[in-house]
C-alpha positions in Angstrom: 166.7 90.3 -41.7 164.4 88.0 -43.7 166.4 88.4 -46.8 169.6 87.7 -44.9 168.2 84.5 -43.5 167.1 83.5 -47.0 170.6 84.2 -48.4 172.2 82.1 -45.6 169.7 79.3 -46.3 170.6 79.2 -50.0 174.3 79.4 -49.3 174.0 76.4 -47.0 172.8 74.5 -50.1 175.8 75.3 -52.3 177.2 72.2 -53.8 174.2 70.1 -52.7 172.8 69.5 -56.2 173.4 66.0 -57.5 176.2 65.7 -60.0 175.0 65.3 -63.5 176.8 65.0 -66.8 177.2 68.3 -68.6 175.3 69.0 -71.8 177.5 68.3 -74.9 177.8 71.7 -76.4 175.8 74.7 -75.0 175.7 77.5 -77.5 173.4 80.4 -78.3 173.2 84.2 -78.4 171.0 87.2 -77.6 170.2 90.6 -79.1 171.8 92.4 -76.2 174.4 90.3 -74.3 174.7 92.9 -71.5 171.1 92.2 -70.6 170.9 88.5 -71.4 173.9 86.3 -71.9 173.8 82.6 -72.6 176.2 79.9 -71.4 176.6 76.7 -69.4 174.6 76.9 -66.2 176.9 77.5 -63.2 174.6 79.2 -60.7 175.3 78.2 -57.1 172.1 76.1 -56.9 170.6 75.8 -60.4 173.6 74.5 -62.3 174.7 71.4 -64.2 176.5 72.9 -67.2 173.4 72.8 -69.3 171.7 75.7 -71.2 171.9 78.7 -68.9 170.9 82.4 -68.9 172.5 85.3 -67.1 170.7 88.6 -66.6 172.3 92.1 -66.3 175.8 90.6 -66.0 174.8 89.0 -62.7 177.8 87.8 -60.6 175.6 84.8 -59.7 176.4 83.4 -63.1 174.1 81.4 -65.5 171.0 79.8 -64.1 169.9 76.5 -65.6 166.9 77.2 -67.8 165.3 73.8 -67.3 166.1 73.2 -63.6 165.4 76.7 -62.6 162.5 78.8 -64.1 161.0 76.0 -66.2 160.8 73.4 -63.5 159.9 75.8 -60.7 157.0 77.4 -62.7 155.7 74.0 -63.8 155.6 72.8 -60.2 153.7 75.9 -59.1 151.2 75.6 -62.0 150.6 71.9 -61.4 149.6 72.5 -57.8 148.0 75.9 -58.0 146.9 76.5 -61.6 147.7 79.1 -64.3 148.8 82.4 -63.0 150.1 80.8 -59.8 152.7 82.5 -57.7 155.9 80.4 -57.7 157.6 80.3 -54.3 161.1 79.3 -53.3 159.7 76.0 -52.3 158.3 75.4 -55.8 161.8 76.1 -57.1 163.3 73.6 -54.7 164.6 76.1 -52.2 164.1 75.9 -48.4 161.9 78.9 -48.1 158.4 79.9 -49.3 158.8 83.6 -50.2 156.9 84.6 -53.3 159.2 84.8 -56.4 157.2 85.2 -59.5 153.8 84.7 -61.2 153.9 82.0 -63.8 152.0 80.5 -66.7 152.6 77.8 -69.4 151.0 77.0 -72.7 151.5 74.3 -75.3 151.9 75.2 -79.0 151.8 73.3 -82.3 153.0 74.2 -85.8 152.4 71.4 -88.3 153.4 68.2 -86.6 155.9 70.0 -84.4 155.1 70.7 -80.8 156.4 73.3 -78.3 155.9 74.4 -74.7 156.0 78.1 -73.6 156.6 79.2 -70.0 156.1 82.8 -68.9 157.4 84.3 -65.7 156.8 87.7 -64.1 159.1 88.5 -61.2 157.5 89.8 -58.0 160.3 89.7 -55.4 163.9 90.5 -55.8 166.2 88.2 -53.8 169.9 88.8 -53.3 170.8 85.2 -54.3 168.2 84.8 -57.1 168.5 85.7 -60.8 166.6 88.9 -61.8 164.0 87.1 -64.0 162.1 90.3 -64.7 159.6 89.3 -67.4 160.9 86.0 -69.0 159.2 84.0 -71.7 160.8 80.6 -72.6 159.9 78.7 -75.7 161.0 75.0 -75.7 161.1 72.6 -78.7 159.2 69.4 -77.7 159.0 65.9 -79.0 156.0 64.3 -80.8 154.2 63.9 -77.5 154.5 67.5 -76.6 157.1 66.9 -73.9 160.0 69.4 -74.1 163.3 67.8 -75.2 165.3 66.4 -72.3 168.3 68.0 -70.6 171.2 67.3 -72.9 169.2 68.0 -76.0 167.1 70.9 -74.9 166.5 73.8 -77.3 165.2 77.1 -75.8 164.3 80.6 -77.2 162.4 83.6 -75.9 162.3 87.1 -74.6 163.3 89.0 -71.5 162.6 92.4 -70.0 163.6 94.0 -66.7 161.1 93.9 -63.9 158.6 96.8 -64.1 159.4 99.7 -61.8 157.7 100.1 -58.4 156.1 97.3 -56.4 154.7 94.7 -58.7 151.2 93.5 -58.0 150.7 89.8 -57.1 148.4 89.4 -60.1 149.2 91.0 -63.5 150.1 89.9 -67.0 152.4 92.9 -67.5 155.8 91.3 -68.2 157.2 94.7 -69.1 157.8 93.6 -72.7 157.2 97.2 -73.8 160.6 98.1 -72.2 163.3 99.4 -74.5 165.6 96.9 -72.8 163.6 94.0 -74.0 166.0 91.3 -75.3 165.5 88.2 -77.4 167.7 85.1 -77.0 168.2 81.4 -77.9 170.3 78.6 -76.4 170.6 74.8 -76.7 172.3 71.9 -75.0 173.7 70.1 -78.1 174.7 72.6 -80.8 175.9 71.3 -84.1 179.6 71.9 -84.7 179.9 70.6 -88.2 176.9 71.2 -90.5 175.7 68.0 -92.1 174.4 68.0 -95.7 170.9 69.4 -95.8 168.8 69.0 -98.9 165.5 70.9 -98.7 165.1 70.1 -95.0 162.0 71.8 -93.6 161.5 73.0 -90.1 158.2 73.9 -88.5 158.9 77.1 -86.5 157.2 79.4 -84.0 158.3 82.9 -83.0 157.9 84.8 -79.7 157.4 88.5 -79.6 156.0 90.8 -76.9 154.0 88.5 -74.6 151.6 90.0 -72.1 150.0 93.4 -71.5 151.4 96.9 -71.1 151.2 99.1 -68.0 147.7 100.1 -68.9 146.4 96.6 -69.3 146.3 96.6 -73.1 147.2 93.2 -74.6 150.4 93.4 -76.6 150.9 91.9 -80.1 152.2 88.6 -78.6 149.0 87.8 -76.8 148.5 86.6 -73.2 150.8 84.1 -71.5 148.1 81.4 -71.6 147.2 82.1 -75.2 150.2 83.6 -77.0 149.9 85.0 -80.5 152.9 83.4 -82.2 154.7 83.9 -85.4 154.4 80.6 -87.4 155.9 79.2 -90.6 158.3 76.9 -92.3 162.0 77.5 -92.8 163.9 75.4 -95.4 167.6 74.6 -95.1 169.9 73.7 -97.9 173.6 73.0 -97.2 176.3 71.2 -99.1 179.8 71.9 -98.0 181.5 74.0 -100.6 178.3 75.2 -102.2 177.7 78.9 -102.7 173.9 78.6 -102.1 173.9 77.3 -98.5 170.9 79.0 -97.0 168.0 79.0 -94.6 164.9 80.6 -96.1 161.2 81.0 -95.5 158.6 83.3 -93.9 157.1 83.6 -90.4 153.6 85.2 -90.2 151.4 86.4 -87.3 147.9 87.9 -87.2 148.2 91.6 -87.0 151.9 91.8 -87.7 154.2 92.2 -90.7 155.6 89.0 -92.3 159.2 88.2 -91.4 161.2 86.9 -94.3 164.2 84.8 -93.3 167.1 84.6 -95.8 170.3 83.6 -93.9 173.5 81.9 -95.0 174.4 78.6 -93.4 178.1 78.1 -92.5 180.1 75.0 -91.8 179.9 75.2 -88.0 176.2 74.7 -87.6 175.3 78.4 -87.6 173.3 80.7 -89.9 173.2 84.5 -90.2 172.3 87.3 -92.5 169.5 89.8 -93.3 168.7 90.3 -89.7 168.5 86.7 -88.6 171.1 84.6 -86.7 170.9 81.2 -85.0 172.1 77.6 -84.8 171.2 74.1 -85.5 171.0 71.6 -82.7 170.7 67.8 -82.2 172.3 66.8 -85.5 170.3 69.5 -87.2 167.0 68.0 -86.1 166.1 71.4 -84.4 167.1 75.0 -84.7 166.7 78.2 -82.8 167.6 81.9 -83.5 166.6 85.5 -83.4 165.4 88.0 -85.9 166.4 91.7 -85.3 165.9 93.1 -88.8 162.8 95.0 -87.7 164.8 97.8 -86.1 163.6 98.5 -82.5 163.7 96.1 -79.6 159.9 95.9 -79.7 160.0 94.2 -83.1 162.7 91.6 -82.4 161.6 88.0 -82.5 163.0 84.8 -81.0 162.2 81.6 -82.9 162.7 77.9 -82.8 161.6 74.7 -84.5 162.0 71.1 -85.3 162.7 69.2 -88.5 159.5 68.0 -90.3 160.9 65.9 -93.2 
């Protein structure tokens, strides 16, 4: 009965969001598109044709990354602190049922800044996306504020909600799951690669945030203090050249170094040797995934901003 009332309340809000201009060119990808697909946000309530995520081929469509999980979790944290439980009210919905436990943490690599939001789903609602365990990295500006809608760049990891009845307080985002998926998406993808001459990007990488079912901290650290991959990637592109490439290394304490050596094409994308991704915002930012390590546990989502 309670879930039926919630569903009706949300359905009554369909179309109530203020109209906003769609983002210029939403593009991205994931390591398993049947688990996490990316596209323009078209969810009944959290929409706007900006960067969106869809989980498990949900018929509800793509939820807006920024307007949905990011804004909802930040609202809950601002009023209740780290590890707060995000309710429907925090997310802008007309009911206060508990949805997820949430955290955020800033990060810096060189002069580049980032924000990372982590979400652990508690309650499954018929109208809400199945967040499961969701970690969202965001490229930020020099002040540390994530890039605005229309130029947002996002990357991260997802895993299905842990089996059973989740506790109210836990840092187990289920990232030890074999269904763990890494992803990236941005609002303003480059469509024609500009000339890039030794352009450097300060980059962070996300991999296995939280704890396992026994409470052991995974390699990616806790949601409030993530253990990130870090490094510099260098892009060289000149249309017609045979040496168009994105190269560099990402390192993390306790983990093997990731060596990126990908070919840049004319459409703003790069791929090769286990890495794939895109440039965004006139190549002032990038995001991608690395799946060259074999199993889902080793896959990394990364993003960064230009430093020179």
